[in-house]
NUVO-558305 format. One record per residue (C-alpha): residue number from 0; x, y, z. Coordinates in steps of 0.25 Angstrom, whole numbers. Example, Ala and Ser with C-alpha at 12.3 -4.5 7.8 and 13.67 -1.06 7.14 Angstrom:
NUVO-558305
SITE / 0 / 49 / -18 / 31 $
SITE / 1 / 55 / -4 / 29 $
//
This chain:
NUVO-558305
SITE / 0 / -5 / 242 / -125 $
SITE / 1 / 1 / 252 / -115 $
SITE / 2 / -11 / 261 / -112 $
SITE / 3 / -8 / 276 / -115 $
SITE / 4 / -13 / 287 / -105 $
SITE / 5 / -22 / 297 / -112 $
SITE / 6 / -13 / 308 / -107 $
SITE / 7 / -1 / 302 / -114 $
SITE / 8 / -8 / 300 / -127 $
SITE / 9 / -13 / 314 / -127 $
SITE / 10 / 1 / 319 / -124 $
SITE / 11 / 6 / 311 / -136 $
SITE / 12 / -5 / 315 / -146 $
SITE / 13 / -2 / 330 / -142 $
SITE / 14 / 13 / 328 / -144 $
SITE / 15 / 10 / 322 / -158 $
SITE / 16 / 0 / 332 / -161 $
SITE / 17 / 9 / 344 / -158 $
SITE / 18 / 20 / 337 / -167 $
SITE / 19 / 11 / 335 / -179 $
SITE / 20 / 4 / 348 / -181 $
SITE / 21 / 11 / 350 / -194 $
SITE / 22 / 8 / 336 / -200 $
SITE / 23 / 1 / 323 / -195 $
SITE / 24 / 10 / 313 / -188 $
SITE / 25 / 13 / 301 / -196 $
SITE / 26 / 20 / 291 / -187 $
SITE / 27 / 29 / 280 / -194 $
SITE / 28 / 29 / 267 / -186 $
SITE / 29 / 44 / 267 / -185 $
SITE / 30 / 44 / 279 / -175 $
SITE / 31 / 39 / 270 / -164 $
SITE / 32 / 50 / 261 / -161 $
SITE / 33 / 53 / 246 / -163 $
SITE / 34 / 39 / 242 / -163 $
SITE / 35 / 35 / 252 / -173 $
SITE / 36 / 24 / 257 / -163 $
SITE / 37 / 22 / 270 / -156 $
SITE / 38 / 23 / 268 / -141 $
SITE / 39 / 9 / 266 / -134 $
SITE / 40 / 9 / 281 / -129 $
SITE / 41 / 10 / 286 / -143 $
SITE / 42 / -1 / 277 / -150 $
SITE / 43 / -15 / 282 / -153 $
SITE / 44 / -24 / 272 / -146 $
SITE / 45 / -36 / 269 / -155 $
SITE / 46 / -49 / 262 / -152 $
SITE / 47 / -58 / 256 / -163 $
SITE / 48 / -74 / 257 / -162 $
SITE / 49 / -79 / 247 / -172 $
SITE / 50 / -70 / 235 / -177 $
SITE / 51 / -77 / 230 / -190 $
SITE / 52 / -71 / 228 / -203 $
SITE / 53 / -67 / 243 / -206 $
SITE / 54 / -61 / 245 / -192 $
SITE / 55 / -54 / 232 / -192 $
SITE / 56 / -48 / 232 / -207 $
SITE / 57 / -45 / 246 / -208 $
SITE / 58 / -44 / 253 / -194 $
SITE / 59 / -39 / 242 / -185 $
SITE / 60 / -29 / 237 / -195 $
SITE / 61 / -24 / 250 / -198 $
SITE / 62 / -23 / 257 / -185 $
SITE / 63 / -17 / 245 / -177 $
SITE / 64 / -6 / 245 / -187 $
SITE / 65 / -2 / 260 / -183 $
SITE / 66 / 10 / 260 / -174 $
SITE / 67 / 5 / 273 / -167 $
SITE / 68 / -9 / 268 / -164 $
SITE / 69 / -14 / 258 / -154 $
SITE / 70 / -28 / 251 / -156 $
SITE / 71 / -32 / 249 / -142 $
SITE / 72 / -47 / 246 / -142 $
SITE / 73 / -58 / 241 / -152 $
SITE / 74 / -73 / 242 / -150 $
SITE / 75 / -84 / 235 / -157 $
SITE / 76 / -99 / 231 / -154 $
SITE / 77 / -96 / 217 / -159 $
SITE / 78 / -87 / 209 / -150 $
SITE / 79 / -81 / 201 / -161 $
SITE / 80 / -76 / 212 / -169 $
SITE / 81 / -70 / 219 / -157 $
SITE / 82 / -63 / 207 / -153 $
SITE / 83 / -57 / 205 / -167 $
SITE / 84 / -52 / 219 / -167 $
SITE / 85 / -45 / 218 / -154 $
SITE / 86 / -38 / 205 / -158 $
SITE / 87 / -34 / 211 / -171 $
SITE / 88 / -27 / 223 / -164 $
SITE / 89 / -21 / 215 / -154 $
SITE / 90 / -15 / 205 / -164 $
SITE / 91 / -10 / 216 / -172 $
SITE / 92 / -3 / 223 / -161 $
SITE / 93 / 3 / 210 / -155 $
SITE / 94 / 9 / 206 / -169 $
SITE / 95 / 15 / 220 / -170 $
SITE / 96 / 21 / 219 / -156 $
SITE / 97 / 13 / 232 / -152 $
SITE / 98 / 13 / 235 / -137 $
SITE / 99 / -2 / 233 / -134 $
SITE / 100 / -11 / 229 / -123 $
SITE / 101 / -23 / 225 / -131 $
SITE / 102 / -35 / 230 / -138 $
SITE / 103 / -48 / 232 / -130 $
SITE / 104 / -62 / 229 / -136 $
SITE / 105 / -74 / 237 / -133 $
SITE / 106 / -89 / 236 / -137 $
SITE / 107 / -93 / 251 / -135 $
SITE / 108 / -86 / 262 / -142 $
SITE / 109 / -87 / 271 / -130 $
SITE / 110 / -78 / 262 / -123 $
SITE / 111 / -67 / 265 / -133 $
SITE / 112 / -70 / 280 / -133 $
SITE / 113 / -69 / 280 / -118 $
SITE / 114 / -55 / 274 / -118 $
SITE / 115 / -44 / 285 / -114 $
SITE / 116 / -33 / 277 / -121 $
SITE / 117 / -39 / 278 / -134 $
SITE / 118 / -36 / 290 / -143 $
SITE / 119 / -44 / 287 / -155 $
SITE / 120 / -55 / 278 / -160 $
SITE / 121 / -58 / 272 / -174 $
SITE / 122 / -73 / 271 / -176 $
SITE / 123 / -77 / 260 / -187 $
SITE / 124 / -91 / 257 / -183 $
SITE / 125 / -104 / 258 / -192 $
SITE / 126 / -107 / 272 / -196 $
SITE / 127 / -118 / 274 / -185 $
SITE / 128 / -108 / 272 / -175 $
SITE / 129 / -98 / 283 / -179 $
SITE / 130 / -103 / 296 / -174 $
SITE / 131 / -105 / 293 / -159 $
SITE / 132 / -91 / 286 / -157 $
SITE / 133 / -85 / 298 / -165 $
SITE / 134 / -91 / 309 / -156 $
SITE / 135 / -88 / 301 / -143 $
SITE / 136 / -74 / 298 / -147 $
SITE / 137 / -71 / 313 / -150 $
SITE / 138 / -77 / 316 / -136 $
SITE / 139 / -68 / 306 / -130 $
SITE / 140 / -56 / 313 / -137 $
SITE / 141 / -53 / 301 / -147 $
SITE / 142 / -49 / 303 / -161 $
SITE / 143 / -58 / 295 / -171 $
SITE / 144 / -57 / 287 / -184 $
SITE / 145 / -71 / 285 / -189 $
SITE / 146 / -75 / 276 / -201 $
SITE / 147 / -83 / 283 / -212 $
SITE / 148 / -93 / 287 / -214 $
SITE / 149 / -91 / 296 / -202 $
SITE / 150 / -106 / 296 / -197 $
SITE / 151 / -120 / 291 / -199 $
SITE / 152 / -126 / 304 / -200 $
SITE / 153 / -123 / 319 / -204 $
SITE / 154 / -125 / 324 / -190 $
SITE / 155 / -116 / 313 / -184 $
SITE / 156 / -105 / 318 / -194 $
SITE / 157 / -107 / 332 / -189 $
SITE / 158 / -106 / 328 / -175 $
SITE / 159 / -93 / 320 / -177 $
SITE / 160 / -87 / 332 / -184 $
SITE / 161 / -90 / 340 / -172 $
SITE / 162 / -85 / 330 / -162 $
SITE / 163 / -72 / 328 / -168 $
SITE / 164 / -70 / 343 / -169 $
SITE / 165 / -75 / 347 / -155 $
SITE / 166 / -66 / 336 / -149 $
SITE / 167 / -54 / 338 / -157 $
SITE / 168 / -53 / 324 / -162 $
SITE / 169 / -47 / 318 / -175 $
SITE / 170 / -57 / 310 / -183 $
SITE / 171 / -53 / 302 / -196 $
SITE / 172 / -65 / 296 / -203 $
SITE / 173 / -64 / 284 / -212 $
SITE / 174 / -63 / 291 / -226 $
SITE / 175 / -50 / 285 / -229 $
SITE / 176 / -51 / 289 / -244 $
SITE / 177 / -45 / 302 / -239 $
SITE / 178 / -33 / 295 / -235 $
SITE / 179 / -30 / 291 / -249 $
SITE / 180 / -34 / 276 / -248 $
SITE / 181 / -42 / 268 / -259 $
SITE / 182 / -38 / 278 / -270 $
SITE / 183 / -33 / 292 / -272 $
SITE / 184 / -45 / 300 / -266 $
SITE / 185 / -36 / 311 / -260 $
SITE / 186 / -30 / 313 / -274 $
SITE / 187 / -44 / 313 / -281 $
SITE / 188 / -48 / 324 / -271 $
SITE / 189 / -36 / 332 / -274 $
SITE / 190 / -39 / 331 / -289 $
SITE / 191 / -53 / 336 / -287 $
SITE / 192 / -49 / 348 / -277 $
SITE / 193 / -38 / 352 / -287 $
SITE / 194 / -48 / 354 / -298 $
SITE / 195 / -44 / 343 / -307 $
SITE / 196 / -58 / 340 / -311 $
SITE / 197 / -62 / 355 / -311 $
SITE / 198 / -73 / 359 / -303 $
SITE / 199 / -80 / 347 / -297 $
SITE / 200 / -95 / 346 / -302 $
SITE / 201 / -99 / 333 / -297 $
SITE / 202 / -95 / 321 / -288 $
SITE / 203 / -100 / 307 / -289 $
SITE / 204 / -98 / 298 / -276 $
SITE / 205 / -101 / 284 / -278 $
SITE / 206 / -104 / 277 / -265 $
SITE / 207 / -116 / 268 / -260 $
SITE / 208 / -129 / 273 / -256 $
SITE / 209 / -137 / 276 / -244 $
SITE / 210 / -140 / 267 / -232 $
SITE / 211 / -153 / 261 / -229 $
SITE / 212 / -161 / 257 / -216 $
SITE / 213 / -157 / 244 / -210 $
SITE / 214 / -167 / 232 / -213 $
SITE / 215 / -158 / 220 / -209 $
SITE / 216 / -165 / 209 / -202 $
SITE / 217 / -161 / 204 / -188 $
SITE / 218 / -149 / 194 / -186 $
SITE / 219 / -144 / 186 / -174 $
SITE / 220 / -136 / 195 / -166 $
SITE / 221 / -120 / 194 / -167 $
SITE / 222 / -114 / 190 / -154 $
SITE / 223 / -105 / 200 / -148 $
SITE / 224 / -111 / 212 / -155 $
SITE / 225 / -117 / 224 / -147 $
SITE / 226 / -128 / 226 / -157 $
SITE / 227 / -135 / 238 / -150 $
SITE / 228 / -122 / 245 / -150 $
SITE / 229 / -119 / 242 / -164 $
SITE / 230 / -132 / 249 / -168 $
SITE / 231 / -130 / 261 / -158 $
SITE / 232 / -138 / 273 / -163 $
SITE / 233 / -145 / 265 / -174 $
SITE / 234 / -158 / 259 / -172 $
SITE / 235 / -159 / 245 / -165 $
SITE / 236 / -161 / 234 / -175 $
SITE / 237 / -158 / 219 / -175 $
SITE / 238 / -143 / 214 / -178 $
SITE / 239 / -139 / 211 / -192 $
SITE / 240 / -125 / 207 / -196 $
SITE / 241 / -125 / 216 / -208 $
SITE / 242 / -124 / 227 / -198 $
SITE / 243 / -114 / 221 / -189 $
SITE / 244 / -108 / 209 / -195 $
SITE / 245 / -105 / 197 / -186 $
SITE / 246 / -91 / 197 / -179 $
SITE / 247 / -79 / 201 / -187 $
SITE / 248 / -82 / 203 / -201 $
SITE / 249 / -74 / 207 / -214 $
SITE / 250 / -84 / 216 / -221 $
SITE / 251 / -90 / 230 / -220 $
SITE / 252 / -104 / 228 / -214 $
SITE / 253 / -116 / 233 / -221 $
SITE / 254 / -122 / 242 / -209 $
SITE / 255 / -118 / 254 / -218 $
SITE / 256 / -130 / 250 / -227 $
SITE / 257 / -140 / 255 / -216 $
SITE / 258 / -144 / 269 / -212 $
SITE / 259 / -144 / 266 / -197 $
SITE / 260 / -129 / 263 / -198 $
SITE / 261 / -124 / 270 / -211 $
SITE / 262 / -126 / 278 / -223 $
SITE / 263 / -124 / 266 / -233 $
SITE / 264 / -114 / 267 / -244 $
SITE / 265 / -116 / 282 / -245 $
SITE / 266 / -108 / 284 / -232 $
SITE / 267 / -100 / 271 / -233 $
SITE / 268 / -92 / 274 / -245 $
SITE / 269 / -98 / 288 / -246 $
SITE / 270 / -89 / 292 / -234 $
SITE / 271 / -77 / 289 / -243 $
SITE / 272 / -82 / 294 / -257 $
SITE / 273 / -90 / 306 / -253 $
SITE / 274 / -79 / 310 / -244 $
SITE / 275 / -69 / 310 / -256 $
SITE / 276 / -79 / 319 / -263 $
SITE / 277 / -80 / 328 / -251 $
SITE / 278 / -64 / 329 / -251 $
SITE / 279 / -63 / 331 / -266 $
SITE / 280 / -73 / 342 / -265 $
SITE / 281 / -66 / 349 / -253 $
SITE / 282 / -79 / 347 / -245 $
SITE / 283 / -73 / 341 / -232 $
SITE / 284 / -80 / 351 / -224 $
SITE / 285 / -93 / 352 / -231 $
SITE / 286 / -102 / 345 / -240 $
SITE / 287 / -114 / 346 / -250 $
SITE / 288 / -125 / 356 / -249 $
SITE / 289 / -136 / 349 / -257 $
SITE / 290 / -140 / 334 / -257 $
SITE / 291 / -149 / 329 / -268 $
SITE / 292 / -155 / 315 / -269 $
SITE / 293 / -156 / 308 / -283 $
SITE / 294 / -169 / 310 / -291 $
SITE / 295 / -172 / 295 / -290 $
SITE / 296 / -178 / 293 / -276 $
SITE / 297 / -173 / 279 / -276 $
SITE / 298 / -158 / 282 / -281 $
SITE / 299 / -147 / 278 / -272 $
SITE / 300 / -137 / 287 / -279 $
SITE / 301 / -137 / 300 / -286 $
SITE / 302 / -138 / 309 / -273 $
SITE / 303 / -132 / 323 / -276 $
SITE / 304 / -124 / 331 / -266 $
SITE / 305 / -121 / 346 / -270 $
SITE / 306 / -110 / 354 / -264 $
SITE / 307 / -110 / 369 / -262 $
SITE / 308 / -100 / 371 / -274 $
SITE / 309 / -109 / 364 / -283 $
SITE / 310 / -102 / 350 / -283 $
SITE / 311 / -113 / 339 / -285 $
SITE / 312 / -109 / 326 / -278 $
SITE / 313 / -117 / 313 / -282 $
SITE / 314 / -119 / 300 / -275 $
SITE / 315 / -117 / 288 / -284 $
SITE / 316 / -108 / 282 / -295 $
SITE / 317 / -96 / 274 / -295 $
SITE / 318 / -88 / 273 / -282 $
SITE / 319 / -80 / 285 / -278 $
SITE / 320 / -80 / 299 / -282 $
SITE / 321 / -82 / 305 / -296 $
SITE / 322 / -79 / 320 / -297 $
SITE / 323 / -83 / 328 / -310 $
SITE / 324 / -78 / 342 / -312 $
SITE / 325 / -78 / 352 / -323 $
SITE / 326 / -65 / 347 / -329 $
SITE / 327 / -64 / 332 / -325 $
SITE / 328 / -68 / 320 / -317 $
SITE / 329 / -62 / 312 / -306 $
SITE / 330 / -66 / 299 / -300 $
SITE / 331 / -60 / 293 / -287 $
SITE / 332 / -63 / 280 / -280 $
SITE / 333 / -55 / 270 / -272 $
SITE / 334 / -43 / 266 / -281 $
SITE / 335 / -48 / 275 / -292 $
SITE / 336 / -45 / 289 / -297 $
SITE / 337 / -49 / 293 / -311 $
SITE / 338 / -52 / 306 / -318 $
SITE / 339 / -57 / 312 / -332 $
SITE / 340 / -47 / 317 / -337 $
SITE / 341 / -37 / 308 / -331 $
SITE / 342 / -27 / 318 / -328 $
SITE / 343 / -35 / 323 / -317 $
SITE / 344 / -30 / 312 / -308 $
SITE / 345 / -17 / 308 / -316 $
SITE / 346 / -11 / 322 / -314 $
SITE / 347 / -4 / 323 / -301 $
SITE / 348 / -9 / 334 / -292 $
SITE / 349 / -1 / 347 / -293 $
SITE / 350 / 6 / 355 / -282 $
SITE / 351 / -5 / 365 / -282 $
SITE / 352 / -17 / 356 / -283 $
SITE / 353 / -25 / 351 / -270 $
SITE / 354 / -17 / 341 / -261 $
SITE / 355 / -26 / 335 / -250 $
SITE / 356 / -20 / 330 / -237 $
SITE / 357 / -14 / 316 / -238 $
SITE / 358 / -17 / 305 / -228 $
SITE / 359 / -7 / 296 / -222 $
SITE / 360 / -18 / 285 / -221 $
SITE / 361 / -32 / 286 / -215 $
SITE / 362 / -28 / 280 / -201 $
SITE / 363 / -14 / 286 / -201 $
SITE / 364 / -20 / 300 / -204 $
SITE / 365 / -30 / 298 / -192 $
SITE / 366 / -19 / 294 / -182 $
SITE / 367 / -10 / 305 / -187 $
SITE / 368 / -21 / 315 / -185 $
SITE / 369 / -24 / 310 / -171 $
SITE / 370 / -10 / 314 / -167 $
SITE / 371 / -9 / 327 / -176 $
SITE / 372 / -24 / 331 / -172 $
SITE / 373 / -26 / 335 / -187 $
SITE / 374 / -38 / 331 / -195 $
SITE / 375 / -37 / 318 / -203 $
SITE / 376 / -40 / 317 / -217 $
SITE / 377 / -54 / 312 / -215 $
SITE / 378 / -57 / 321 / -203 $
SITE / 379 / -71 / 320 / -196 $
SITE / 380 / -76 / 332 / -205 $
SITE / 381 / -73 / 325 / -218 $
SITE / 382 / -80 / 312 / -213 $
SITE / 383 / -92 / 320 / -208 $
SITE / 384 / -93 / 328 / -221 $
SITE / 385 / -91 / 316 / -230 $
SITE / 386 / -101 / 307 / -223 $
SITE / 387 / -111 / 319 / -223 $
SITE / 388 / -111 / 319 / -238 $
SITE / 389 / -114 / 304 / -237 $
SITE / 390 / -126 / 306 / -228 $
SITE / 391 / -131 / 318 / -236 $
SITE / 392 / -131 / 308 / -248 $
SITE / 393 / -138 / 298 / -240 $
SITE / 394 / -149 / 308 / -236 $
SITE / 395 / -152 / 311 / -250 $
SITE / 396 / -155 / 296 / -253 $
SITE / 397 / -163 / 294 / -240 $
SITE / 398 / -172 / 306 / -240 $
SITE / 399 / -171 / 310 / -255 $
SITE / 400 / -172 / 325 / -253 $
SITE / 401 / -163 / 336 / -257 $
SITE / 402 / -155 / 342 / -246 $
SITE / 403 / -146 / 355 / -244 $
SITE / 404 / -135 / 353 / -234 $
SITE / 405 / -127 / 363 / -226 $
SITE / 406 / -113 / 356 / -224 $
SITE / 407 / -109 / 367 / -214 $
SITE / 408 / -121 / 366 / -205 $
SITE / 409 / -122 / 351 / -207 $
SITE / 410 / -137 / 353 / -210 $
SITE / 411 / -147 / 352 / -221 $
SITE / 412 / -152 / 366 / -226 $
SITE / 413 / -167 / 369 / -224 $
SITE / 414 / -171 / 355 / -221 $
SITE / 415 / -173 / 351 / -207 $
SITE / 416 / -179 / 338 / -210 $
SITE / 417 / -166 / 334 / -217 $
SITE / 418 / -158 / 339 / -205 $
SITE / 419 / -165 / 328 / -198 $
SITE / 420 / -157 / 318 / -206 $
SITE / 421 / -143 / 323 / -201 $
SITE / 422 / -144 / 313 / -190 $
SITE / 423 / -153 / 301 / -186 $
SITE / 424 / -159 / 296 / -173 $
SITE / 425 / -150 / 287 / -164 $
SITE / 426 / -154 / 276 / -155 $
SITE / 427 / -151 / 278 / -140 $
SITE / 428 / -141 / 279 / -133 $
SITE / 429 / -133 / 283 / -146 $
SITE / 430 / -136 / 297 / -148 $
SITE / 431 / -125 / 307 / -153 $
SITE / 432 / -116 / 312 / -143 $
SITE / 433 / -115 / 327 / -141 $
SITE / 434 / -102 / 332 / -148 $
//
């Protein structure tokens, strides 16, 4: 690949930004000449932090097919996965006839962030490795795509929001249901916001339960894996392949079941479905104000989150979101959109009803916004607010106590003990950077 100077890329992005103030730039491949590719000086250079299944099957495969993007580096703590990603990119570009020098492989995320020839990063690591790279990338002037759930803790979510805003970065989080994939989620939110079910009284969000502390036994170490770096801020413990599978794998690892690294099913699918509930309720800049655990001290469903307008949101039930209002019901999940009565979803939206922004596709939206400097459809605050809802529900199960939450101050009301749960201790040297 012809390396692009940082100044020429900045000039290009300024030009495209100025030309797209009225609307995001959507660039057809046909404008880039015989190859169908943008000239190297006009491609957005992307580095990948984490190259597991989600990174490979969704991010690498999509972005390497964009003619105005150049995938220039990959980073993984597992050598085998990193080298596999490098070969995938190089083979794909070679077959496409792209002008390209090669893809570099790094072990440490800071090596990617420090590169002057990289405009944006994709973070597709386990959840406990989201916040620090996000903040450091923003400080280095990189735009970010970060997988959902955005963070491991509520405090991390607040700090990531502050970092993106302070440094003027574009961050898209992996809540791709907002881009109208897997079903008519945007349309469902339009129906709800248009009052099709009347005043919303309750929402039921069907996702998995909270994570638990890790108790896996020790296994022989995987060759080529930097286990200490994989653990990062998490406590030191022996290696187990459930956490970091051996070599290149084709499944979603179950590190998400353990509190050291994730919030369980609550934050995994919750970052999708609680996010849709937030969107439908027009709560993208806010959240619930009261959190009530279930009466049964052993129950793993039934936690209630209450909003200031009286809407009650319950964790549990079938996958997806079920809204009940004063005049009807609506249910939305991937590939499913139903209502009672059925005309709620069968009657097309009228001109005067609510029409939410349409996405050109989750990755395309992110790339367009890097040029236009507009906020993407799953902006950092959306990701931060949605994951906070998930974390609040987890806290209800972990500590079994009623809580009052102030979404404006990002703190619990009248409960300093609970405010100690907003974050957690980190293993040195992985303390949170100052925003």
